[in-house]
C-alpha positions in Angstrom: -73.1 5.8 3.1 -75.2 7.3 0.3 -76.4 5.0 -2.4 -75.1 5.3 -5.9 -78.5 6.6 -7.0 -78.4 9.4 -4.4 -74.9 10.4 -5.4 -75.9 10.5 -9.1 -79.0 12.6 -8.2 -76.9 15.2 -6.3 -74.2 15.1 -9.0 -71.6 14.3 -6.3 -70.1 11.0 -7.3 -66.3 11.7 -7.2 -63.8 14.5 -8.1 -60.1 14.6 -8.8 -59.3 18.1 -7.7 -56.0 17.1 -6.1 -53.8 14.3 -7.5 -50.5 13.1 -6.1 -47.9 11.0 -7.8 -45.0 9.3 -6.0 -41.6 9.2 -7.6 -38.2 7.5 -7.0 -36.8 9.0 -10.2 -36.8 5.6 -11.9 -38.2 4.7 -15.3 -41.2 3.2 -13.5 -42.0 6.5 -11.7 -41.4 8.4 -14.9 -44.1 6.2 -16.5 -46.4 7.0 -13.6 -45.7 10.8 -13.9 -46.5 10.6 -17.7 -49.9 9.1 -16.8 -50.4 11.5 -13.9 -49.8 14.5 -16.2 -52.3 13.2 -18.7 -54.8 12.5 -15.9 -54.4 16.0 -14.3 -54.8 17.7 -17.7 -57.9 15.8 -18.5 -59.6 16.3 -15.2 -58.3 19.8 -14.4 -56.5 18.5 -11.4 -53.7 20.1 -9.3 -50.7 17.8 -9.3 -48.4 17.1 -6.4 -45.2 15.2 -7.1 -43.7 13.6 -4.0 -40.5 11.9 -3.2 -39.8 10.2 0.2 -36.3 10.2 1.5 -36.2 6.9 3.3 -33.8 6.5 6.2 -31.0 4.1 5.4 -29.3 3.2 8.7 -25.8 1.9 8.3 -24.8 1.7 11.9 -26.2 0.2 15.0 -25.3 3.3 17.0 -27.4 6.4 16.7 -25.6 9.1 14.7 -26.4 12.8 14.4 -27.9 13.8 11.1 -25.4 14.6 8.4 -24.8 18.3 7.7 -26.9 19.4 4.8 -23.9 20.0 2.5 -22.7 16.4 3.1 -26.1 14.6 2.7 -25.6 13.1 -0.8 -29.0 11.4 -0.9 -30.8 14.7 -0.2 -28.7 16.5 -2.7 -29.5 14.0 -5.4 -33.2 14.1 -4.6 -33.3 17.9 -4.7 -31.5 17.9 -8.0 -34.1 15.5 -9.5 -37.0 17.4 -8.0 -35.7 20.6 -9.5 -35.4 19.0 -12.9 -38.9 17.8 -12.7 -40.2 21.2 -11.7 -38.5 22.7 -14.7 -39.7 20.1 -17.1 -41.7 21.8 -19.9 -44.5 19.2 -19.6 -45.3 20.8 -16.2 -46.3 24.1 -17.7 -49.8 22.8 -18.7 -50.7 21.6 -15.2 -50.8 23.4 -11.8 -48.2 21.5 -9.8 -46.1 21.3 -6.7 -43.1 19.2 -5.8 -42.6 17.9 -2.3 -39.5 16.3 -0.8 -40.2 14.6 2.6 -38.1 12.5 4.9 -39.6 9.2 6.2 -40.8 5.8 5.3 -42.6 5.7 2.0 -46.1 4.7 3.1 -45.9 7.1 6.1 -45.0 10.0 3.9 -47.7 9.2 1.3 -50.4 8.5 4.0 -49.6 11.8 5.8 -49.5 13.9 2.6 -52.7 12.4 1.2 -54.4 13.5 4.4 -52.7 16.9 4.9 -53.1 18.0 1.3 -56.7 16.6 0.9 -55.7 14.3 -2.0 -58.4 12.8 -4.1 -56.1 10.3 -5.8 -52.6 8.8 -5.5 -50.7 7.5 -8.6 -47.7 5.1 -8.3 -45.5 3.1 -10.6 -44.5 -0.4 -9.6 -41.5 -1.7 -11.5 -38.7 0.7 -10.6 -35.8 0.7 -8.3 -36.1 1.1 -4.6 -39.4 1.5 -2.8 -41.6 1.7 -5.9 -40.3 -1.8 -6.9 -41.4 -3.0 -3.4 -44.8 -1.5 -4.1 -45.5 -4.5 -6.4 -43.8 -7.1 -4.2 -45.3 -6.9 -0.8 -45.2 -5.1 2.5 -44.9 -1.5 1.3 -47.8 -1.9 -1.1 -49.9 -3.5 1.6 -49.2 -0.6 4.0 -50.0 2.0 1.3 -53.3 0.4 0.6 -54.1 0.1 4.3 -52.9 3.5 5.3 -53.6 5.9 2.4 -57.2 7.1 2.6 -57.7 8.1 -1.0 -58.0 5.8 -4.0 -54.8 4.6 -5.7 -54.0 4.2 -9.4 -51.2 1.8 -10.0 -49.3 1.8 -13.3 -47.9 -1.7 -13.3 -44.9 -3.3 -15.1 -47.0 -4.6 -18.1 -49.0 -1.4 -18.7 -48.7 0.0 -22.2 -49.1 3.7 -21.6 -52.7 4.7 -22.3 -54.1 8.0 -23.4 -56.4 9.1 -20.6 -58.5 11.1 -23.0 -59.0 8.1 -25.3 -60.3 5.7 -22.5 -62.9 3.5 -24.2 -63.4 0.6 -21.8 -63.5 0.3 -18.0 -63.7 -2.9 -16.1 -65.2 -2.8 -12.6 -64.6 -6.0 -10.7 -66.9 -6.5 -7.7 -67.4 -9.1 -5.0 -70.5 -7.1 -3.8 -68.7 -6.3 -0.6 -68.3 -2.9 1.2 -65.0 -2.1 -0.6 -66.6 -2.8 -4.0 -69.5 -0.6 -3.2 -67.1 2.2 -2.3 -65.2 1.8 -5.6 -68.3 1.7 -7.8 -68.8 5.6 -7.9 -65.3 5.9 -9.3 -66.0 3.4 -12.1 -69.2 5.3 -12.9 -67.6 8.7 -12.8 -64.7 7.6 -15.1 -67.1 6.1 -17.6 -69.3 9.2 -17.5 -66.4 11.6 -18.0 -64.8 9.6 -20.8 -67.9 8.1 -22.5 -66.2 4.7 -22.0 -68.1 1.4 -22.0 -68.4 0.1 -18.4 -68.2 -3.6 -17.9 -69.2 -5.0 -14.5 -67.6 -8.3 -13.5 -68.3 -10.8 -10.8 -66.5 -14.1 -10.5 -68.3 -17.3 -9.5 -65.9 -20.0 -8.2 -65.2 -22.8 -10.6 -65.9 -26.5 -9.9 -62.6 -27.2 -8.2 -63.4 -24.5 -5.7 -65.4 -27.2 -3.9 -62.2 -28.1 -2.2 -62.1 -24.6 -0.7 -65.5 -24.9 0.7 -67.5 -22.9 -1.8 -69.7 -25.8 -2.9 -70.7 -28.8 -0.7 -68.3 -31.7 -1.5 -71.2 -34.1 -1.7 -72.5 -32.4 -4.9 -72.3 -34.4 -8.1 -71.4 -33.0 -11.5 -75.0 -32.3 -12.4 -75.7 -30.6 -9.1 -72.5 -28.5 -9.5 -73.6 -27.4 -13.0 -77.0 -26.4 -11.7 -75.4 -24.6 -8.8 -73.1 -22.6 -11.1 -76.0 -21.8 -13.4 -78.1 -20.5 -10.5 -75.1 -18.5 -9.1 -74.5 -16.9 -12.5 -78.1 -15.9 -12.9 -78.2 -14.4 -9.4 -74.9 -12.6 -10.0 -76.1 -11.0 -13.3 -79.2 -9.8 -11.5 -77.2 -8.3 -8.7 -74.8 -6.6 -11.2 -77.8 -5.0 -13.0 -79.1 -3.6 -9.7 -75.8 -1.8 -9.1 -76.4 1.1 -11.5 -79.7 2.9 -12.1 -81.0 2.7 -15.6 -80.0 5.7 -17.8 -77.0 6.6 -15.6 -74.5 6.1 -18.4 -74.7 7.1 -22.1 -73.8 3.5 -23.1 -75.5 0.5 -21.6 -73.1 -1.3 -19.2 -72.0 -4.9 -19.9 -72.5 -7.5 -17.3 -70.0 -10.3 -17.0 -70.0 -13.4 -14.7 -66.9 -15.6 -14.9 -66.0 -19.0 -13.6 -62.4 -18.4 -12.8 -60.6 -17.6 -9.6 -60.4 -13.9 -9.0 -57.0 -12.8 -10.3 -57.1 -14.9 -13.4 -60.7 -14.0 -14.1 -60.2 -10.3 -13.8 -57.1 -10.3 -16.0 -58.8 -12.5 -18.6 -61.9 -10.2 -18.7 -59.7 -7.1 -18.9 -57.8 -8.5 -21.9 -60.9 -9.8 -23.7 -62.7 -6.4 -23.4 -59.6 -4.3 -24.1 -59.9 -2.5 -20.7 -58.2 0.8 -20.4 -58.7 0.8 -16.6 -59.6 -1.7 -14.0 -61.5 -0.5 -10.9 -61.8 -2.6 -7.8 -62.2 -2.3 -4.1 -59.4 -3.4 -1.8 -59.9 -5.0 1.6 -57.2 -6.7 3.6 -58.5 -9.8 5.4 -57.3 -13.1 6.7 -60.5 -14.8 5.7 -59.9 -17.7 3.1 -63.1 -17.0 1.3 -62.6 -15.2 -2.0 -66.3 -14.7 -2.2 -66.3 -12.4 0.8 -63.6 -9.9 -0.1 -60.8 -9.0 -2.4 -57.6 -9.4 -0.3 -54.2 -8.0 -1.0 -53.1 -11.2 -2.7 -55.7 -10.6 -5.4 -54.8 -6.9 -5.8 -51.2 -7.8 -6.0 -51.7 -10.3 -8.8 -53.9 -8.0 -10.8 -51.5 -5.0 -10.5 -48.4 -7.1 -11.4 -50.0 -8.6 -14.5 -52.5 -6.0 -15.8 -51.9 -4.4 -19.2 -53.8 -1.3 -18.0 -53.7 0.9 -14.9 -55.6 -0.4 -11.8 -57.6 1.9 -9.6 -58.1 0.5 -6.1 -60.4 2.0 -3.5 -59.9 1.0 0.2 -63.1 -0.2 1.9 
């Protein structure tokens, strides 16, 4: 993989030519569509609006598909999609509507690949499958299976103006997924002129119980360990972005919280308009080694701004 410096030199960090937004016609997905329209206008993207018709088996016996004229679920979906296509807001953005049958994550994964999507946008507090996106298995499958980055507009998000983005928080554990997410944080900051804050979390004292710090350490030794860890973390953060890359000097933050709480606290304190982070599913118990789905889940559900995750 190319280094950030090489990508900057060749001016090929990231692009958002094709953007897809998932909808279940709920208030949550309407929220996501509003954000997607802003995003597409700002970045000159082509927008794809997708709805998945999930199978809803009602019988143990296999039945033939309903005739088209009797398929109420499809009729309702087609009506909603037509209404979206005719929405005056769509006139300012090149767009396409797509209705596909299948499980949500399978539809989204297939379309992001077949249509060469650069970004998927989803809402998380609506009815049906988009509600599940914030609650467990569907979201995990989306993050695992969808190859492009995902922006999640969570239940506590106050709709931002994409063009007015002033602060971006990049949370990193220095792992492979974080390295893959970094170019997106840089590109968003370059495009918007936003202040980029780089965050790394050092485990707090009670993390000794989880094996982060030898249990034989006394209070003074723990303090010295944390001070050393913070200094090393700041040094590593400063090495992530070449000097002069951004118009505004990045801010480097090292916290002493556990990951979800620390990320959310830093985002609130710095008025973040976007959180960017890598996403890697792992069974390892060490939060220092990766950002697992549990962390992403907590951040998405409680963030006051959209969250961009990049699978590593």
